[in-house]
MDAnalysis code that builds the backbone (N, CA, C; Angstrom):
import MDAnalysis as mda
import numpy as np

u = mda.Universe.empty(198, n_residues=66, atom_resindex=np.repeat(np.arange(66), 3), trajectory=True)
u.add_TopologyAttr("name", ["N", "CA", "C"] * 66)
u.add_TopologyAttr("resid", np.arange(1, 67))
u.add_TopologyAttr("resname", ["UNK", "UNK", "UNK", "UNK", "UNK", "UNK", "UNK", "UNK", "UNK", "UNK", "UNK", "UNK", "UNK", "UNK", "UNK", "UNK", "UNK", "UNK", "UNK", "UNK", "UNK", "UNK", "UNK", "UNK", "UNK", "UNK", "UNK", "UNK", "UNK", "UNK", "UNK", "UNK", "UNK", "UNK", "UNK", "UNK", "UNK", "UNK", "UNK", "UNK", "UNK", "UNK", "UNK", "UNK", "UNK", "UNK", "UNK", "UNK", "UNK", "UNK", "UNK", "UNK", "UNK", "UNK", "UNK", "UNK", "UNK", "UNK", "UNK", "UNK", "UNK", "UNK", "UNK", "UNK", "UNK", "UNK"])
u.atoms.positions = np.array([
    [0.836, -1.173, 0.000],
    [0.000, 0.000, 0.000],
    [0.891, 1.251, 0.000],
    [0.592, 2.199, -0.855],
    [1.357, 3.430, -0.941],
    [0.886, 4.401, 0.137],
    [1.822, 4.924, 0.945],
    [1.419, 5.854, 2.000],
    [0.977, 7.200, 1.419],
    [0.148, 7.893, 2.160],
    [-0.292, 9.235, 1.773],
    [-0.024, 10.195, 2.914],
    [-0.050, 11.464, 2.583],
    [0.082, 12.512, 3.595],
    [-0.756, 13.694, 3.121],
    [-1.431, 14.354, 4.038],
    [-2.199, 15.534, 3.635],
    [-1.223, 16.643, 3.260],
    [-1.624, 17.460, 2.294],
    [-0.751, 18.506, 1.759],
    [-0.230, 19.441, 2.841],
    [-1.036, 19.704, 3.859],
    [-0.627, 20.629, 4.921],
    [0.588, 20.123, 5.699],
    [0.913, 18.834, 5.597],
    [2.009, 18.256, 6.378],
    [3.253, 17.941, 5.562],
    [3.272, 18.266, 4.270],
    [4.462, 17.976, 3.467],
    [5.526, 19.038, 3.704],
    [6.769, 18.671, 3.412],
    [7.875, 19.605, 3.604],
    [9.012, 19.312, 2.645],
    [10.035, 20.151, 2.680],
    [11.183, 19.974, 1.786],
    [11.761, 18.568, 1.873],
    [12.072, 18.016, 0.707],
    [12.652, 16.678, 0.631],
    [11.640, 15.561, 0.456],
    [10.362, 15.811, 0.747],
    [9.342, 14.775, 0.553],
    [9.224, 14.458, -0.931],
    [9.041, 13.166, -1.255],
    [8.848, 12.713, -2.636],
    [7.364, 12.442, -2.814],
    [6.740, 13.188, -3.739],
    [5.301, 13.138, -3.940],
    [4.999, 12.630, -5.341],
    [4.058, 11.693, -5.459],
    [3.597, 11.212, -6.759],
    [2.601, 12.209, -7.334],
    [2.954, 12.810, -8.481],
    [2.101, 13.837, -9.065],
    [2.241, 13.811, -10.579],
    [1.120, 13.818, -11.275],
    [1.074, 13.791, -12.745],
    [1.893, 12.643, -13.328],
    [1.785, 11.477, -12.714],
    [2.403, 10.266, -13.245],
    [3.888, 10.101, -12.984],
    [4.478, 10.939, -12.145],
    [5.896, 10.766, -11.814],
    [6.160, 11.266, -10.398],
    [7.308, 10.865, -9.860],
    [7.695, 11.278, -8.514],
    [8.430, 12.601, -8.592],
    [8.030, 13.543, -7.752],
    [8.661, 14.858, -7.694],
    [9.096, 15.136, -6.262],
    [10.140, 15.941, -6.119],
    [10.683, 16.275, -4.811],
    [10.271, 17.688, -4.419],
    [9.772, 17.833, -3.203],
    [9.359, 19.146, -2.689],
    [10.610, 19.964, -2.358],
    [10.718, 21.145, -2.966],
    [11.803, 22.076, -2.652],
    [11.362, 22.995, -1.514],
    [10.207, 23.618, -1.673],
    [9.627, 24.450, -0.615],
    [8.122, 24.228, -0.576],
    [7.545, 24.463, 0.567],
    [6.086, 24.393, 0.725],
    [5.679, 25.541, 1.641],
    [4.694, 26.323, 1.195],
    [4.198, 27.424, 2.022],
    [2.685, 27.467, 1.928],
    [2.061, 28.057, 2.910],
    [0.607, 28.142, 2.918],
    [0.140, 29.424, 2.233],
    [-1.100, 29.385, 1.779],
    [-1.720, 30.520, 1.102],
    [-3.222, 30.446, 1.371],
    [-3.874, 31.561, 1.277],
    [-5.327, 31.636, 1.455],
    [-5.957, 31.862, 0.081],
    [-6.944, 31.038, -0.272],
    [-7.635, 31.172, -1.547],
    [-8.640, 32.312, -1.527],
    [-9.209, 32.574, -2.700],
    [-10.161, 33.673, -2.866],
    [-11.390, 33.542, -1.952],
    [-11.785, 32.301, -1.667],
    [-12.951, 32.067, -0.815],
    [-12.560, 31.778, 0.637],
    [-11.285, 32.008, 0.987],
    [-10.833, 31.834, 2.360],
    [-10.293, 30.457, 2.694],
    [-10.219, 29.566, 1.707],
    [-9.703, 28.220, 1.957],
    [-8.187, 28.214, 2.108],
    [-7.674, 27.254, 2.858],
    [-6.239, 27.116, 3.076],
    [-5.635, 26.238, 1.986],
    [-4.559, 26.715, 1.381],
    [-3.859, 25.995, 0.322],
    [-2.391, 25.860, 0.683],
    [-1.720, 24.896, 0.051],
    [-0.281, 24.724, 0.170],
    [0.307, 24.913, -1.223],
    [1.259, 25.828, -1.333],
    [1.937, 26.094, -2.601],
    [3.286, 25.383, -2.550],
    [3.498, 24.451, -3.493],
    [4.702, 23.624, -3.523],
    [5.571, 24.037, -4.702],
    [6.855, 24.241, -4.429],
    [7.846, 24.428, -5.482],
    [8.616, 23.117, -5.589],
    [8.717, 22.587, -6.811],
    [9.374, 21.298, -7.045],
    [10.861, 21.492, -7.327],
    [11.705, 20.556, -6.858],
    [13.133, 20.541, -7.194],
    [13.313, 20.432, -8.708],
    [12.406, 19.719, -9.356],
    [12.487, 19.481, -10.799],
    [12.004, 20.684, -11.622],
    [11.530, 21.710, -10.950],
    [11.030, 22.916, -11.611],
    [9.515, 22.965, -11.587],
    [8.972, 24.152, -11.480],
    [7.534, 24.344, -11.482],
    [6.960, 24.524, -10.089],
    [5.718, 24.961, -10.082],
    [4.987, 25.234, -8.841],
    [3.595, 24.636, -8.973],
    [3.065, 24.104, -7.883],
    [1.701, 23.579, -7.871],
    [1.038, 23.993, -6.568],
    [-0.275, 24.113, -6.613],
    [-1.067, 24.518, -5.447],
    [-2.062, 23.406, -5.125],
    [-2.101, 23.005, -3.857],
    [-2.995, 21.955, -3.388],
    [-3.845, 22.491, -2.242],
    [-5.074, 21.989, -2.125],
    [-5.868, 22.281, -0.925],
    [-5.159, 21.614, 0.247],
    [-5.162, 22.275, 1.385],
    [-4.421, 21.785, 2.547],
    [-4.834, 20.365, 2.948],
    [-6.086, 19.983, 2.723],
    [-6.570, 18.661, 3.111],
    [-6.419, 17.581, 2.059],
    [-5.897, 17.921, 0.872],
    [-5.701, 16.923, -0.189],
    [-4.704, 15.866, 0.266],
    [-5.016, 14.600, -0.014],
    [-4.083, 13.521, 0.291],
    [-3.187, 13.293, -0.913],
    [-1.873, 13.310, -0.674],
    [-0.885, 13.141, -1.732],
    [-0.133, 11.832, -1.518],
    [0.250, 11.182, -2.624],
    [1.031, 9.952, -2.530],
    [2.441, 10.294, -2.076],
    [2.943, 9.558, -1.113],
    [4.259, 9.808, -0.542],
    [5.147, 8.605, -0.809],
    [6.328, 8.834, -1.369],
    [7.265, 7.742, -1.648],
    [8.095, 7.471, -0.401],
    [8.200, 6.214, -0.064],
    [8.978, 5.826, 1.108],
    [10.466, 5.984, 0.824],
    [11.247, 6.458, 1.806],
    [12.698, 6.566, 1.613],
    [13.298, 5.211, 1.261],
    [14.193, 5.205, 0.293],
    [14.867, 3.975, -0.100],
    [14.115, 3.124, -1.094],
    [12.861, 3.446, -1.440],
    [12.126, 2.653, -2.428],
    [12.471, 3.145, -3.827],
    [12.462, 2.228, -4.773],
    [12.880, 2.556, -6.147],
    [11.864, 3.360, -6.893],
])
């Protein structure tokens, strides 16, 4: 079973499964949406930025797994 973590708890170095590949979190910061919802803005080591709702469950790669 692949572990998950809510977006609000991810941090630098976490490996997240996103858009069909594993990406590494460079930075993660919180933001407030237009309707007042809490979001997490992630900058990837591989380049690019993505925004997730704080409660979204993301796939987390275990350390040492291929």
